[in-house]
MDTraj code that builds the backbone (N, CA, C; nanometers):
import mdtraj as md
import numpy as np

residues = "UNK UNK UNK UNK UNK UNK UNK UNK UNK UNK UNK UNK UNK UNK UNK UNK UNK UNK UNK UNK UNK UNK UNK UNK UNK UNK UNK UNK UNK UNK UNK UNK UNK UNK UNK UNK UNK UNK UNK UNK UNK UNK UNK UNK UNK UNK UNK UNK UNK UNK UNK UNK UNK UNK UNK UNK UNK UNK UNK UNK UNK UNK UNK UNK UNK UNK UNK UNK UNK UNK UNK UNK UNK UNK UNK UNK UNK UNK UNK UNK UNK UNK UNK UNK UNK UNK UNK UNK UNK UNK UNK UNK UNK UNK UNK UNK UNK UNK UNK UNK UNK UNK UNK UNK UNK UNK UNK".split()
xyz = np.array([
    [14.4593, -0.2442, -26.6449],
    [14.3061, -0.1726, -26.6130],
    [14.2724, -0.1746, -26.4967],
    [14.2975, -0.1721, -26.4373],
    [14.2676, -0.0464, -26.2611],
    [14.1575, 0.1202, -26.2890],
    [14.2224, 0.1374, -26.4043],
    [14.1229, 0.2742, -26.3976],
    [14.0734, 0.3228, -26.5521],
    [14.1219, 0.2031, -26.5975],
    [13.9994, 0.2096, -26.7479],
    [13.9097, 0.2429, -26.7857],
    [13.7758, 0.1691, -26.6606],
    [13.6768, 0.2314, -26.6539],
    [13.6347, 0.4288, -26.6766],
    [13.7163, 0.3874, -26.5447],
    [13.6439, 0.6355, -26.5925],
    [13.6769, 0.6674, -26.6947],
    [13.8030, 0.6163, -26.7811],
    [13.8359, 0.6967, -26.8774],
    [13.8285, 0.6540, -27.0300],
    [13.8217, 0.4927, -27.0424],
    [13.7884, 0.4609, -27.1765],
    [13.6970, 0.4973, -27.2444],
    [13.5449, 0.5612, -27.1262],
    [13.4886, 0.5777, -27.3135],
    [13.5639, 0.7284, -27.3420],
    [13.5912, 0.8198, -27.2733],
    [13.6590, 0.9539, -27.3791],
    [13.8187, 0.9039, -27.4578],
    [13.7876, 0.7920, -27.5199],
    [13.9085, 0.7334, -27.6448],
    [13.8154, 0.6883, -27.7244],
    [13.8542, 0.8040, -27.8564],
    [13.8327, 0.7549, -27.9481],
    [13.8659, 0.6799, -28.0295],
    [13.8194, 0.6096, -28.1928],
    [13.8598, 0.5675, -28.2310],
    [14.0394, 0.4918, -28.2830],
    [14.1129, 0.6090, -28.3116],
    [14.2565, 0.6379, -28.2866],
    [14.2411, 0.6066, -28.2321],
    [14.2438, 0.6401, -28.0989],
    [14.3020, 0.5905, -27.9649],
    [14.3278, 0.4552, -27.9080],
    [14.1839, 0.4148, -27.9458],
    [14.1735, 0.2391, -27.9661],
    [14.2558, 0.1283, -28.0275],
    [14.2434, 0.2932, -28.1364],
    [14.3782, 0.1669, -28.2749],
    [14.5500, 0.1657, -28.2196],
    [14.5429, 0.2969, -28.1289],
    [14.6403, 0.2751, -28.1160],
    [14.7599, 0.2496, -28.0049],
    [14.5824, 0.1990, -27.8786],
    [14.6358, 0.0871, -27.8174],
    [14.6663, -0.0704, -27.8157],
    [14.5994, -0.0507, -27.9609],
    [14.6099, -0.2164, -27.9756],
    [14.7762, -0.2173, -28.0569],
    [14.7945, -0.0979, -28.1618],
    [14.9109, -0.1412, -28.2199],
    [14.9591, -0.1504, -28.0708],
    [14.9867, -0.0673, -27.9471],
    [15.0501, -0.1163, -27.8864],
    [15.1173, -0.2815, -27.7941],
    [14.9399, -0.2914, -27.7651],
    [15.0117, -0.4196, -27.7442],
    [15.0705, -0.5273, -27.8291],
    [15.0287, -0.5288, -28.0002],
    [15.0413, -0.6355, -28.0540],
    [15.2362, -0.6315, -28.0440],
    [15.2465, -0.4540, -28.0808],
    [15.4417, -0.4715, -28.0123],
    [15.4779, -0.5408, -27.9037],
    [15.4249, -0.5197, -27.7314],
    [15.4605, -0.5802, -27.6623],
    [15.3964, -0.7160, -27.6991],
    [15.3260, -0.8180, -27.7575],
    [15.3125, -0.9026, -27.8208],
    [15.4582, -0.9684, -27.9209],
    [15.4730, -0.8727, -28.0066],
    [15.5472, -0.8969, -28.1433],
    [15.7331, -0.9395, -27.9836],
    [15.7580, -0.8410, -27.9004],
    [15.8590, -0.7894, -27.8830],
    [15.8447, -0.9149, -27.7442],
    [15.8336, -0.9875, -27.7310],
    [15.7465, -1.1378, -27.6001],
    [15.7300, -1.0091, -27.4655],
    [15.6937, -0.9130, -27.4550],
    [15.7025, -0.8763, -27.3333],
    [15.5171, -0.9134, -27.2572],
    [15.4664, -0.9412, -27.3370],
    [15.3048, -1.0095, -27.3326],
    [15.2542, -1.1056, -27.3514],
    [15.2061, -1.1881, -27.3231],
    [15.0924, -1.3401, -27.3869],
    [15.0804, -1.3278, -27.5017],
    [15.0693, -1.4186, -27.6364],
    [15.0231, -1.3723, -27.7489],
    [14.8041, -1.4219, -27.7766],
    [14.7957, -1.4475, -27.6116],
    [14.6585, -1.4530, -27.5507],
    [14.6195, -1.3378, -27.5560],
    [14.6484, -1.2194, -27.5377],
    [14.6042, -1.1506, -27.4607],
    [14.4803, -1.0546, -27.5844],
    [14.3894, -1.0210, -27.5673],
    [14.2746, -1.0035, -27.6309],
    [14.2688, -0.8262, -27.6872],
    [14.2143, -0.8262, -27.7543],
    [14.2488, -0.6875, -27.8083],
    [14.1212, -0.5868, -27.7178],
    [14.1872, -0.4512, -27.7514],
    [14.2106, -0.3806, -27.6243],
    [14.0800, -0.3276, -27.6208],
    [13.9952, -0.3434, -27.6953],
    [13.7421, -0.2669, -27.6087],
    [13.7224, -0.3690, -27.5431],
    [13.8017, -0.5519, -27.6043],
    [13.7417, -0.6797, -27.5120],
    [13.8099, -0.6258, -27.3633],
    [13.9086, -0.6008, -27.3272],
    [13.9552, -0.5988, -27.2467],
    [13.8630, -0.4238, -27.1643],
    [13.8486, -0.3499, -27.1952],
    [13.7811, -0.2352, -27.1769],
    [13.6144, -0.2803, -27.1180],
    [13.5378, -0.3537, -27.2350],
    [13.4304, -0.4027, -27.2029],
    [13.4820, -0.5139, -27.0028],
    [13.5452, -0.5812, -27.0604],
    [13.5607, -0.6868, -26.8839],
    [13.5618, -0.6158, -26.7902],
    [13.7107, -0.4913, -26.8468],
    [13.6982, -0.4334, -26.6849],
    [13.5454, -0.3009, -26.6482],
    [13.4990, -0.2805, -26.7955],
    [13.3774, -0.1580, -26.7418],
    [13.2840, -0.2939, -26.6429],
    [13.2777, -0.3901, -26.6710],
    [13.1342, -0.5295, -26.6453],
    [13.2164, -0.5640, -26.5289],
    [13.3038, -0.6198, -26.4814],
    [13.3646, -0.6248, -26.3215],
    [13.3031, -0.5599, -26.2103],
    [13.3183, -0.3940, -26.3068],
    [13.3130, -0.2433, -26.1762],
    [13.1817, -0.2619, -26.1679],
    [13.1274, -0.2715, -26.2941],
    [12.9003, -0.2285, -26.3001],
    [12.8932, -0.3753, -26.1798],
    [12.9020, -0.5017, -26.1915],
    [12.8680, -0.5725, -26.0998],
    [12.9082, -0.5930, -25.9979],
    [13.0366, -0.5017, -25.9386],
    [13.0796, -0.5034, -25.7806],
    [12.9795, -0.3956, -25.7613],
    [12.9498, -0.2977, -25.8272],
    [12.8974, -0.1543, -25.7994],
    [12.7444, -0.2543, -25.7641],
    [12.6688, -0.3075, -25.8135],
    [12.5071, -0.3397, -25.8022],
    [12.5181, -0.4498, -25.6962],
    [12.5586, -0.5811, -25.6626],
    [12.6094, -0.6507, -25.5905],
    [12.6219, -0.5549, -25.4441],
    [12.7083, -0.4439, -25.4465],
    [12.7429, -0.4277, -25.2710],
    [12.6984, -0.3271, -25.2975],
    [12.6283, -0.3197, -25.1751],
    [12.4448, -0.2302, -25.1490],
    [12.5286, -0.1073, -25.0760],
    [12.6619, -0.1139, -25.0197],
    [12.8155, -0.0001, -24.9666],
    [12.8980, 0.0241, -25.0785],
    [12.8934, -0.0012, -25.2047],
    [13.0128, 0.0542, -25.2637],
    [13.0142, 0.1531, -25.2548],
    [13.0827, 0.2792, -25.2758],
    [13.0473, 0.3564, -25.2429],
    [13.0201, 0.4748, -25.4032],
    [13.0171, 0.4491, -25.5145],
    [12.8667, 0.4097, -25.6710],
    [12.7339, 0.4332, -25.6629],
    [12.6762, 0.3119, -25.4850],
    [12.5548, 0.2907, -25.5319],
    [12.4783, 0.4388, -25.5305],
    [12.5436, 0.5342, -25.4456],
    [12.3708, 0.6259, -25.4497],
    [12.3485, 0.6947, -25.5787],
    [12.4862, 0.7155, -25.6977],
    [12.4810, 0.7590, -25.8007],
    [12.4150, 0.6913, -25.9434],
    [12.3669, 0.5860, -25.8903],
    [12.3005, 0.4851, -25.9283],
    [12.0819, 0.4899, -25.8558],
    [12.0328, 0.5183, -25.9223],
    [11.8452, 0.5719, -25.8796],
    [11.8626, 0.3879, -25.8370],
    [11.7383, 0.3686, -25.7583],
    [11.6272, 0.2589, -25.7613],
    [11.5437, 0.3395, -25.9378],
    [11.4992, 0.2095, -25.9677],
    [11.3425, 0.2231, -26.0877],
    [11.2552, 0.1742, -25.9780],
    [11.1549, 0.3570, -26.0602],
    [11.0912, 0.2987, -25.9973],
    [10.9127, 0.1678, -26.0092],
    [10.8354, 0.1612, -25.9500],
    [10.7135, 0.0560, -25.9612],
    [10.7226, 0.0548, -26.0397],
    [10.6555, 0.0264, -26.1334],
    [10.5914, -0.0847, -26.2652],
    [10.4964, -0.1487, -26.2728],
    [10.4032, -0.1716, -26.2752],
    [10.2626, -0.2703, -26.2735],
    [10.2684, -0.2843, -26.4001],
    [10.3494, -0.3110, -26.4954],
    [10.3277, -0.4048, -26.6189],
    [10.4699, -0.5124, -26.5987],
    [10.3718, -0.6160, -26.6934],
    [10.4681, -0.6797, -26.7019],
    [10.5520, -0.6899, -26.8182],
    [10.7118, -0.6701, -26.8025],
    [10.7773, -0.6151, -26.8862],
    [10.8604, -0.7345, -26.9271],
    [11.0229, -0.7222, -26.9736],
    [11.0867, -0.7816, -27.0172],
    [11.1694, -0.7751, -26.9315],
    [11.2701, -0.8849, -26.8610],
    [11.3913, -0.8496, -26.7931],
    [11.5331, -0.7728, -26.7506],
    [11.5390, -0.7269, -26.7094],
    [11.7002, -0.5905, -26.7779],
    [11.7946, -0.6118, -26.7632],
    [11.8647, -0.5381, -26.7839],
    [11.9645, -0.6222, -26.7252],
    [12.0747, -0.5591, -26.6345],
    [11.9808, -0.4470, -26.5194],
    [12.0363, -0.3704, -26.4197],
    [11.8859, -0.3666, -26.3932],
    [11.8591, -0.3050, -26.2129],
    [11.7561, -0.3249, -26.1802],
    [11.7697, -0.1269, -26.1225],
    [11.8450, -0.0652, -26.2136],
    [11.7977, 0.0535, -26.1801],
    [11.7722, 0.2031, -26.2700],
    [11.7204, 0.2892, -26.2402],
    [11.7037, 0.3706, -26.3345],
    [11.7502, 0.4780, -26.4132],
    [11.7186, 0.4783, -26.5429],
    [11.8325, 0.5121, -26.6505],
    [11.8533, 0.7022, -26.6141],
    [11.9585, 0.7410, -26.6277],
    [11.9841, 0.8721, -26.6330],
    [11.9512, 0.9575, -26.7094],
    [11.9580, 1.0641, -26.7155],
    [11.9078, 1.1577, -26.8739],
    [11.9744, 1.1556, -26.9650],
    [12.1074, 1.0780, -27.0542],
    [12.1829, 1.1423, -27.1713],
    [12.1224, 1.2798, -27.2321],
    [12.2122, 1.4195, -27.2282],
    [12.2124, 1.4890, -27.2815],
    [12.2815, 1.5566, -27.3586],
    [12.4716, 1.5695, -27.3526],
    [12.5260, 1.6180, -27.3640],
    [12.6146, 1.5155, -27.4200],
    [12.7384, 1.4223, -27.4697],
    [12.7951, 1.4553, -27.5567],
    [12.9204, 1.3638, -27.4444],
    [12.9763, 1.4446, -27.3382],
    [13.0073, 1.3916, -27.2493],
    [12.9623, 1.3403, -27.1503],
    [12.7951, 1.3287, -27.1427],
    [12.7399, 1.2513, -27.0686],
    [12.7778, 1.0996, -27.0762],
    [12.6749, 1.0762, -27.2412],
    [12.8254, 0.9503, -27.3326],
    [12.8760, 0.9036, -27.3511],
    [12.9881, 0.9601, -27.2345],
    [13.0706, 0.9624, -27.2921],
    [13.1292, 0.8865, -27.0996],
    [13.0348, 0.9182, -27.0428],
    [13.0721, 0.9250, -26.8529],
    [12.9803, 0.7082, -26.7946],
    [13.1211, 0.7096, -26.7434],
    [13.0681, 0.5457, -26.6932],
    [12.9896, 0.4960, -26.6571],
    [12.9386, 0.5815, -26.5757],
    [12.7224, 0.4753, -26.4923],
    [12.6761, 0.5495, -26.6605],
    [12.6422, 0.6310, -26.7565],
    [12.5668, 0.6697, -26.8091],
    [12.6133, 0.5368, -26.9002],
    [12.6924, 0.5357, -26.9247],
    [12.7725, 0.3743, -27.0608],
    [12.7406, 0.2990, -27.0603],
    [12.6856, 0.2624, -26.9183],
    [12.7422, 0.1021, -26.8273],
    [12.5535, 0.1111, -26.8126],
    [12.4578, 0.2355, -26.7329],
    [12.2983, 0.1929, -26.7526],
    [12.3505, 0.1711, -26.8543],
    [12.2761, 0.2829, -27.0471],
    [12.2855, 0.2783, -27.1211],
    [12.3274, 0.0717, -27.2961],
    [12.4263, 0.0466, -27.1927],
    [12.4582, -0.0890, -27.1899],
    [12.3577, -0.1634, -27.1823],
    [12.3301, -0.2417, -27.3500],
    [12.2559, -0.4125, -27.2957],
    [12.0870, -0.3987, -27.3021],
    [12.0486, -0.2440, -27.3316],
    [11.9042, -0.2134, -27.3121],
    [11.8404, -0.2739, -27.3548],
    [11.8401, -0.3011, -27.4684],
    [11.8163, -0.3774, -27.5977],
    [11.7780, -0.4740, -27.5672],
])
top = md.Topology()
chain = top.add_chain()
for i, resn in enumerate(residues, 1):
    res = top.add_residue(resn, chain, resSeq=i)
    for name in ("N", "CA", "C"):
        top.add_atom(name, md.element.get_by_symbol(name[0]), res)
traj = md.Trajectory(xyz[None], top)
């Protein structure tokens, strides 16, 4: 799951179904534990762990790609992060890791 955040956004539902079948086969043959979660849960946890490390570490190599939010004088509800949203223009940017994580849980 080390590099899953880089490519998980580009997988289709069919790809995720194949990966889940692979995990189930590994469980059935005894190669992995029966408690291994579904592949989407593994992807989500890897995404969240990397994004948390980016937000908490000001020296992280991906930190410059996350612009700070402009100051607002309105009393708005708390957001999941304090970064500016990147404009979504194409399907390719929808699959990009940073765009996915910035738009995750914004509602």
